[in-house]
PDB file of N, CA, C, O and CB in Angstrom:
ATOM      1  N   GLY A   1     -93.502 192.176  32.593  1.00  0.00           N
ATOM      2  CA  GLY A   1     -93.827 192.161  33.990  1.00  0.00           C
ATOM      3  C   GLY A   1     -95.239 191.989  34.311  1.00  0.00           C
ATOM      4  O   GLY A   1     -96.086 192.381  33.508  1.00  0.00           O
ATOM      5  N   THR A   2     -95.575 191.433  35.422  1.00  0.00           N
ATOM      6  CA  THR A   2     -97.026 191.110  35.756  1.00  0.00           C
ATOM      7  C   THR A   2     -97.598 192.277  36.574  1.00  0.00           C
ATOM      8  O   THR A   2     -98.817 192.411  36.679  1.00  0.00           O
ATOM      9  CB  THR A   2     -97.160 189.715  36.597  1.00  0.00           C
ATOM     10  N   GLN A   3     -96.721 193.135  37.162  1.00  0.00           N
ATOM     11  CA  GLN A   3     -97.123 194.283  37.990  1.00  0.00           C
ATOM     12  C   GLN A   3     -97.465 195.410  37.104  1.00  0.00           C
ATOM     13  O   GLN A   3     -96.949 195.528  35.993  1.00  0.00           O
ATOM     14  CB  GLN A   3     -96.031 194.697  38.973  1.00  0.00           C
ATOM     15  N   PRO A   4     -98.393 196.301  37.617  1.00  0.00           N
ATOM     16  CA  PRO A   4     -98.827 197.584  36.930  1.00  0.00           C
ATOM     17  C   PRO A   4     -97.653 198.540  36.829  1.00  0.00           C
ATOM     18  O   PRO A   4     -96.665 198.402  37.550  1.00  0.00           O
ATOM     19  CB  PRO A   4    -100.014 198.291  37.714  1.00  0.00           C
ATOM     20  N   PRO A   5     -97.765 199.497  35.943  1.00  0.00           N
ATOM     21  CA  PRO A   5     -96.754 200.577  35.746  1.00  0.00           C
ATOM     22  C   PRO A   5     -96.401 201.295  36.944  1.00  0.00           C
ATOM     23  O   PRO A   5     -95.224 201.565  37.180  1.00  0.00           O
ATOM     24  CB  PRO A   5     -97.207 201.548  34.786  1.00  0.00           C
ATOM     25  N   PHE A   6     -97.466 201.664  37.817  1.00  0.00           N
ATOM     26  CA  PHE A   6     -97.203 202.439  38.997  1.00  0.00           C
ATOM     27  C   PHE A   6     -96.352 201.793  40.112  1.00  0.00           C
ATOM     28  O   PHE A   6     -95.922 202.423  41.078  1.00  0.00           O
ATOM     29  CB  PHE A   6     -98.461 202.815  39.548  1.00  0.00           C
ATOM     30  N   ALA A   7     -96.149 200.482  39.890  1.00  0.00           N
ATOM     31  CA  ALA A   7     -95.290 199.669  40.715  1.00  0.00           C
ATOM     32  C   ALA A   7     -93.898 199.442  40.134  1.00  0.00           C
ATOM     33  O   ALA A   7     -93.167 198.538  40.539  1.00  0.00           O
ATOM     34  CB  ALA A   7     -95.940 198.369  40.952  1.00  0.00           C
ATOM     35  N   SER A   8     -93.553 200.314  39.149  1.00  0.00           N
ATOM     36  CA  SER A   8     -92.294 200.119  38.467  1.00  0.00           C
ATOM     37  C   SER A   8     -91.109 200.089  39.415  1.00  0.00           C
ATOM     38  O   SER A   8     -90.094 199.476  39.081  1.00  0.00           O
ATOM     39  CB  SER A   8     -92.100 201.189  37.455  1.00  0.00           C
ATOM     40  N   THR A   9     -91.182 200.686  40.517  1.00  0.00           N
ATOM     41  CA  THR A   9     -90.052 200.586  41.550  1.00  0.00           C
ATOM     42  C   THR A   9     -89.808 199.294  41.936  1.00  0.00           C
ATOM     43  O   THR A   9     -88.647 198.919  42.100  1.00  0.00           O
ATOM     44  CB  THR A   9     -90.298 201.336  42.763  1.00  0.00           C
ATOM     45  N   GLY A  10     -90.833 198.491  42.122  1.00  0.00           N
ATOM     46  CA  GLY A  10     -90.759 197.073  42.548  1.00  0.00           C
ATOM     47  C   GLY A  10     -90.349 196.270  41.240  1.00  0.00           C
ATOM     48  O   GLY A  10     -89.512 195.371  41.329  1.00  0.00           O
ATOM     49  N   VAL A  11     -90.887 196.567  40.128  1.00  0.00           N
ATOM     50  CA  VAL A  11     -90.578 195.891  38.900  1.00  0.00           C
ATOM     51  C   VAL A  11     -89.149 195.991  38.413  1.00  0.00           C
ATOM     52  O   VAL A  11     -88.557 195.031  37.920  1.00  0.00           O
ATOM     53  CB  VAL A  11     -91.438 196.389  37.884  1.00  0.00           C
ATOM     54  N   ILE A  12     -88.598 197.243  38.579  1.00  0.00           N
ATOM     55  CA  ILE A  12     -87.217 197.455  38.278  1.00  0.00           C
ATOM     56  C   ILE A  12     -86.355 196.507  39.032  1.00  0.00           C
ATOM     57  O   ILE A  12     -85.405 195.962  38.470  1.00  0.00           O
ATOM     58  CB  ILE A  12     -86.826 198.847  38.569  1.00  0.00           C
ATOM     59  N   LYS A  13     -86.639 196.289  40.257  1.00  0.00           N
ATOM     60  CA  LYS A  13     -85.744 195.528  41.211  1.00  0.00           C
ATOM     61  C   LYS A  13     -85.903 193.944  40.734  1.00  0.00           C
ATOM     62  O   LYS A  13     -85.057 193.114  41.068  1.00  0.00           O
ATOM     63  CB  LYS A  13     -86.242 195.792  42.908  1.00  0.00           C
ATOM     64  N   SER A  14     -86.953 193.626  39.999  1.00  0.00           N
ATOM     65  CA  SER A  14     -87.123 192.320  39.617  1.00  0.00           C
ATOM     66  C   SER A  14     -86.576 192.033  38.276  1.00  0.00           C
ATOM     67  O   SER A  14     -86.179 190.916  37.944  1.00  0.00           O
ATOM     68  CB  SER A  14     -88.471 191.988  39.680  1.00  0.00           C
ATOM     69  N   LEU A  15     -86.568 193.161  37.456  1.00  0.00           N
ATOM     70  CA  LEU A  15     -86.090 193.049  35.986  1.00  0.00           C
ATOM     71  C   LEU A  15     -84.667 193.391  35.901  1.00  0.00           C
ATOM     72  O   LEU A  15     -84.088 193.881  36.870  1.00  0.00           O
ATOM     73  CB  LEU A  15     -86.886 193.996  35.009  1.00  0.00           C
ATOM     74  N   THR A  16     -84.038 193.141  34.717  1.00  0.00           N
ATOM     75  CA  THR A  16     -82.702 193.301  34.498  1.00  0.00           C
ATOM     76  C   THR A  16     -82.470 194.777  34.227  1.00  0.00           C
ATOM     77  O   THR A  16     -83.426 195.456  33.853  1.00  0.00           O
ATOM     78  CB  THR A  16     -82.232 192.412  33.393  1.00  0.00           C
ATOM     79  N   PRO A  17     -81.301 195.310  34.383  1.00  0.00           N
ATOM     80  CA  PRO A  17     -80.927 196.723  34.192  1.00  0.00           C
ATOM     81  C   PRO A  17     -81.453 197.255  32.898  1.00  0.00           C
ATOM     82  O   PRO A  17     -82.006 198.355  32.868  1.00  0.00           O
ATOM     83  CB  PRO A  17     -79.424 196.896  34.235  1.00  0.00           C
ATOM     84  N   ALA A  18     -81.309 196.551  31.870  1.00  0.00           N
ATOM     85  CA  ALA A  18     -81.793 196.972  30.525  1.00  0.00           C
ATOM     86  C   ALA A  18     -83.274 197.241  30.527  1.00  0.00           C
ATOM     87  O   ALA A  18     -83.718 198.257  29.993  1.00  0.00           O
ATOM     88  CB  ALA A  18     -81.478 195.903  29.473  1.00  0.00           C
ATOM     89  N   ARG A  19     -84.046 196.360  31.112  1.00  0.00           N
ATOM     90  CA  ARG A  19     -85.501 196.474  31.048  1.00  0.00           C
ATOM     91  C   ARG A  19     -85.815 197.565  32.129  1.00  0.00           C
ATOM     92  O   ARG A  19     -86.736 198.351  31.905  1.00  0.00           O
ATOM     93  CB  ARG A  19     -86.271 195.021  31.330  1.00  0.00           C
ATOM     94  N   SER A  20     -85.152 197.643  33.199  1.00  0.00           N
ATOM     95  CA  SER A  20     -85.545 198.631  34.185  1.00  0.00           C
ATOM     96  C   SER A  20     -85.294 199.999  33.675  1.00  0.00           C
ATOM     97  O   SER A  20     -86.039 200.913  34.028  1.00  0.00           O
ATOM     98  CB  SER A  20     -84.824 198.424  35.478  1.00  0.00           C
ATOM     99  N   HIS A  21     -84.256 200.216  32.836  1.00  0.00           N
ATOM    100  CA  HIS A  21     -83.950 201.508  32.297  1.00  0.00           C
ATOM    101  C   HIS A  21     -85.130 201.816  31.257  1.00  0.00           C
ATOM    102  O   HIS A  21     -85.529 202.978  31.181  1.00  0.00           O
ATOM    103  CB  HIS A  21     -82.453 201.519  31.611  1.00  0.00           C
ATOM    104  N   ILE A  22     -85.661 200.897  30.512  1.00  0.00           N
ATOM    105  CA  ILE A  22     -86.748 201.136  29.589  1.00  0.00           C
ATOM    106  C   ILE A  22     -88.041 201.606  30.380  1.00  0.00           C
ATOM    107  O   ILE A  22     -88.744 202.541  29.996  1.00  0.00           O
ATOM    108  CB  ILE A  22     -87.029 199.822  28.755  1.00  0.00           C
ATOM    109  N   LEU A  23     -88.279 200.866  31.514  1.00  0.00           N
ATOM    110  CA  LEU A  23     -89.511 201.201  32.352  1.00  0.00           C
ATOM    111  C   LEU A  23     -89.347 202.557  32.892  1.00  0.00           C
ATOM    112  O   LEU A  23     -90.331 203.284  33.028  1.00  0.00           O
ATOM    113  CB  LEU A  23     -89.743 200.190  33.540  1.00  0.00           C
ATOM    114  N   VAL A  24     -88.172 202.939  33.206  1.00  0.00           N
ATOM    115  CA  VAL A  24     -87.966 204.283  33.856  1.00  0.00           C
ATOM    116  C   VAL A  24     -88.348 205.360  32.762  1.00  0.00           C
ATOM    117  O   VAL A  24     -89.045 206.325  33.075  1.00  0.00           O
ATOM    118  CB  VAL A  24     -86.378 204.478  34.388  1.00  0.00           C
ATOM    119  N   GLN A  25     -87.888 205.181  31.498  1.00  0.00           N
ATOM    120  CA  GLN A  25     -88.156 205.969  30.518  1.00  0.00           C
ATOM    121  C   GLN A  25     -89.682 206.093  30.217  1.00  0.00           C
ATOM    122  O   GLN A  25     -90.175 207.184  29.931  1.00  0.00           O
ATOM    123  CB  GLN A  25     -87.415 205.524  29.444  1.00  0.00           C
ATOM    124  N   HIS A  26     -90.357 205.037  30.282  1.00  0.00           N
ATOM    125  CA  HIS A  26     -91.789 204.992  30.117  1.00  0.00           C
ATOM    126  C   HIS A  26     -92.534 205.591  31.261  1.00  0.00           C
ATOM    127  O   HIS A  26     -93.553 206.254  31.064  1.00  0.00           O
ATOM    128  CB  HIS A  26     -92.226 203.617  29.924  1.00  0.00           C
ATOM    129  N   ASP A  27     -92.040 205.369  32.481  1.00  0.00           N
ATOM    130  CA  ASP A  27     -92.730 205.962  33.695  1.00  0.00           C
ATOM    131  C   ASP A  27     -92.450 207.343  33.826  1.00  0.00           C
ATOM    132  O   ASP A  27     -93.292 208.048  34.381  1.00  0.00           O
ATOM    133  CB  ASP A  27     -92.341 205.301  34.967  1.00  0.00           C
ATOM    134  N   HIS A  28     -91.351 207.865  33.382  1.00  0.00           N
ATOM    135  CA  HIS A  28     -91.005 209.257  33.469  1.00  0.00           C
ATOM    136  C   HIS A  28     -91.244 210.001  32.178  1.00  0.00           C
ATOM    137  O   HIS A  28     -90.993 211.204  32.103  1.00  0.00           O
ATOM    138  CB  HIS A  28     -89.595 209.398  33.872  1.00  0.00           C
TER     139      HIS A  28
END
């Protein structure tokens, strides 16, 4: 993703469910 980690909420909506799940794990 091109957006920073703190914008994960917006990134998750743009990425696929698989990647969004990974981002959530890293973010939390």
